[in-house]
N, C-alpha and C positions, 0 to 999 in steps of 0.2 A: 721790753719789760725789764730787762736787767738794769737799764739806765735809771729807772725809778728807784730800784733798790740801792744803787750807788749814790744817788742824790740823797736818799733817806739816810744812808750811812754817814754821810758827811754833814748832815743837818740842814741841807737845802730843801726844805719841805715844799717850797713853792715850785721848784723845778721837778721835784718828785711828783707832786700833784699834776703838773703839766704832762709828764710822761705817762702817768696813769690815765689821764684824759685821752691822750693819743692812743694808748693801748685799748681803751674802751671803745674807741671809734672802730677798731679792727674787730674786737671780740669782747664785748662788755661782760660776757658771762664766763670768760676763762678763769679757772680757779686761781691762777697766779696773779691775775689782775685784781681779783677780789682780795686775795691774801695781802698783796702789797698795799692795797687801799686800807685794809685793816691795820697794818703796821703803821701807815701814815696817821691814821686816827689815834693809834696808841701814842705816838710821838707828840701829837697835838693835844693830848689829854682829852680825847673825846671817847670815853670808855663805852658808851652805849652804841655809838656808830661802829667802833672796833669790834665789839661783841657781835653785832649784826653781820658784819663782813665775815668774821671767822665762822659764824654759824652757817653762812651760805657755802663757804669752802668745805666745811665738814659735811654738809648735805650732799655736795657734789662729789667729794673725794674723801670718803670716810676713813681711809687709811693714811691720810696726810697728817702726820703727828705734829707738825709745827703749828697747824691751826689750833689743835687742842692746847698746845703749849702756850701760845700767845693768848688765847681766850682765858685759860686758867690764870695766867699772870695778870691780865687785866682785872679779872674778878678778885684775885687776891689783893691787888693794889687798891681796889675800892672797898676792901673790907669784907668781901663775900667769900670768906675762906672755905666754908663748908661747900659752897657751890663750886669753888675752884677745885677742891678735892674730888668732887663728883666728875668734873670735866676731865681731870687727870685719870680717874678710874675708867671713864668711858674711852679715853684715848688709849690707855694701856690695853683695854679689851680689843680695840681695833688694830693697835700697833704694838704688840707685846714686846717688841725689841727696842722700843723708844725709851732708852734709859733716861733721857732728859726729862721725860714725864714723871718717871719714878723719883728722880732726884728732886724735882720741884714739888711733888706730892709730899716728900719727906720734909721739905722746908715749910709747907703749909701745916703739917702736923706739929712742927716745932712752934709755929706761930700760935697754934691753939694750945700750946703747952702739953701736947701729947707726946712726951719723950719716948715712950715705948714704941709707938707706931713710927715715929721718926727714925728711931734706931733700927727697927726692922727693915724699913725701906732703904736706909743707908747701907746696911749689911747686904741686902739684895742687890743694890747697885754695884757694890764691890764684888759680889759673887759673879755677876754677869760681866762686869767690866773692871777687872783688877787695875787697869791703867788709870782709873779715876781716883785712886788712893792719894796721889800727890795733889791733885786739884782739891779734893775734899779736905785734906789736912790744911790747906791754905785758905779755905773759904771761911771768912769770919762768921758767916751765918750759922755754920754747923760746928765750929771749933769747940764750943762748950759741950755739946753733945758728945763729941769724940773724947774730950777730956774726962768726962764722967762715965764713959762706957768701957768697961774692961774688954768686952767682946770686940768693939770697934778698934780699940787700941791694939789689941792682939792681932786682929786681922790686918790692919794697916801695917803693923810691924812685920808680920809674915810676908806680906806682899812687897814691902820695900827691900827685903832680903833676897828676893828672886832675881 
């Protein structure tokens, strides 16, 4: 199964699909087979198939945060931002320590121009994972929010002095 992920990572989607096909022959309902299939659908710009694959993973392993992450990203990419936020909320309920879900929810709030909710989520990300300050300050997507939020600037400044 790891071979399919490696092929996906280098952009060889045909080989990725071949490895998924082989893995399905062994266990077509293993959650990682379905997850990798969903990632393949994401890369091939087949959002409905990707969402269906991630839904199966979520049904099988409700605390697998990356399935929520990828489903939320697909929904966001096709303009279903409210649905994406709901997926991240559900994922955070099932996997409360999945900071990447919180960070992506913040980005969805930003896309909706809900700066207050975005800022609250970013502050919570930093509260839980102070090491994210450097990443966050370099992320073009949230730079403007940081630049206009005294609370975020102060928190990032405090964290960088540690």
